[in-house]
VOPA-728376 format. One line per 2 residues: number of its first residue (from 1); their letters; for each residue x, y, z of N, C-alpha, C. Coordinates in steps of 0.05 Angstrom, whole numbers. Atoms other than C-alpha are relative to their C-alpha. Layout:
! VOPA-728376
NUM = A = X:Y:Z:X:Y:Z:X:Y:Z | ...
END
This chain:
! VOPA-728376
1 = XX = -25:-4:-13:-454:-541:-86:21:6:-22 | -21:-7:19:-396:-507:-122:26:-15:7
3 = XX = -25:13:-6:-327:-537:-128:23:17:-9 | -24:-14:8:-257:-511:-133:17:-20:-17
5 = XX = -18:17:15:-202:-538:-178:14:-20:17 | -15:20:-15:-155:-593:-158:20:14:18
7 = XX = -19:-11:-20:-117:-575:-95:21:-21:6 | -21:20:-6:-50:-610:-88:3:-6:29
9 = XX = -5:8:-28:-30:-647:-26:20:18:13 | -20:-15:-16:8:-611:28:23:-19:5
11 = XX = -24:17:-4:79:-639:29:13:8:26 | -12:-5:-26:111:-646:97:25:-17:3
13 = XX = -26:13:-3:184:-663:110:12:8:26 | -14:-6:-25:221:-668:176:30:-4:-5
15 = XX = -29:1:2:296:-653:177:10:-16:25 | -9:16:-23:328:-708:220:22:13:17
17 = XX = -22:-13:-14:387:-664:238:-9:20:21 | 8:-20:-19:353:-605:270:-30:-2:9
19 = XX = 28:5:-7:282:-633:276:-20:21:-9 | 19:-20:10:252:-575:238:-19:-15:-19
21 = XX = 21:12:18:189:-589:196:-6:21:-21 | 7:-17:22:176:-560:127:-26:-10:-11
23 = XX = 25:6:12:104:-559:103:-3:18:-24 | 1:-16:24:95:-537:31:-23:-9:-18
25 = XX = 21:3:19:37:-529:-17:11:10:-26 | -13:-8:25:63:-529:-88:-22:-1:-23
27 = XX = 19:-3:23:18:-504:-145:16:8:-25 | -14:-6:25:35:-490:-217:12:28:0
29 = XX = -8:-28:1:40:-414:-208:10:12:26 | -10:-10:-25:58:-407:-135:4:-23:20
31 = XX = -3:19:-22:79:-443:-72:-2:15:27 | 4:-11:-27:63:-431:1:14:-20:19
33 = XX = -13:18:-18:106:-458:56:3:10:29 | -4:-6:-29:117:-461:131:23:-16:10
35 = XX = -22:14:-13:180:-478:168:-3:2:30 | 4:1:-29:169:-500:239:26:-9:13
37 = XX = -26:5:-13:233:-496:281:-4:-8:29 | 0:8:-28:250:-524:349:-4:25:18
39 = XX = 4:-26:-13:257:-452:373:-22:14:-15 | 24:-11:13:187:-426:357:4:28:-12
41 = XX = -5:-27:9:214:-355:348:13:0:-28 | -13:2:26:251:-380:286:-18:-12:-22
43 = XX = 19:11:20:190:-410:252:-9:21:-19 | 6:-20:21:170:-376:187:-19:-11:-21
45 = XX = 17:7:23:124:-376:127:12:14:-25 | -9:-13:24:136:-359:54:-21:-4:-22
47 = XX = 16:1:24:99:-346:-11:18:8:-23 | -16:-4:24:134:-351:-78:-17:-4:-24
49 = XX = 17:3:23:101:-340:-145:15:5:-26 | -10:-5:27:114:-338:-220:-9:28:-9
51 = XX = 8:-25:12:103:-279:-266:-30:4:0 | 30:-2:-1:28:-294:-264:-9:17:24
53 = XX = 6:-16:-23:28:-262:-195:22:20:5 | -22:-21:-1:82:-210:-211:25:-10:14
55 = XX = -24:12:-12:137:-257:-186:3:9:30 | 0:-8:-28:117:-240:-114:14:-21:17
57 = XX = -14:17:-19:163:-269:-62:0:14:27 | 2:-13:-26:149:-254:10:1:-21:22
59 = XX = -2:18:-22:160:-285:78:-1:15:26 | 0:-13:-26:156:-272:152:0:-21:22
61 = XX = 0:18:-23:158:-301:221:-28:-8:8 | 26:10:-11:102:-343:250:-2:7:29
63 = XX = 4:-5:-29:74:-319:316:-29:-6:7 | 26:8:-10:14:-338:358:-22:20:-6
65 = XX = 20:-21:4:-20:-271:346:-10:1:-29 | 7:-3:28:-22:-276:270:-5:-26:-15
67 = XX = 1:25:15:-22:-350:252:-28:-6:-11 | 27:6:9:-98:-357:248:-7:17:-25
69 = XX = 7:-17:22:-106:-297:202:17:-7:-24 | -18:7:22:-46:-318:160:-10:-25:-14
71 = XX = 10:24:12:-74:-388:149:-26:5:-15 | 25:-7:13:-143:-361:133:5:14:-27
73 = XX = -6:-15:25:-114:-313:81:12:-18:-21 | -11:19:20:-73:-368:48:-21:-19:-11
75 = XX = 21:18:9:-132:-415:45:-19:14:-19 | 17:-15:17:-176:-361:15:14:5:-27
77 = XX = -15:-5:24:-122:-345:-36:1:-26:-17 | -1:25:14:-114:-418:-55:-27:-6:-13
79 = XX = 26:7:10:-189:-429:-63:-8:18:-24 | 7:-18:22:-196:-368:-108:19:-1:-24
81 = XX = -18:1:22:-137:-386:-152:6:-29:-10 | -4:27:11:-145:-461:-167:-23:-6:-19
END
């Protein structure tokens, strides 16, 4: 059985004012996050990296049609870069 490097815990914080939830995976060279809002249309994801990954910063809205593929892509990225 092969193993991957250490994967940090997923940090989850709820804002008591607007009840939004921020879930964030923070690595040394990048971070991946999801903001879940009360109004689902306002929920979003983001990816921010250091120069190791060309300082890539990207984000988008979360929708039911793409969330499965998005999560799978992020998990595959994490596994291949830890």
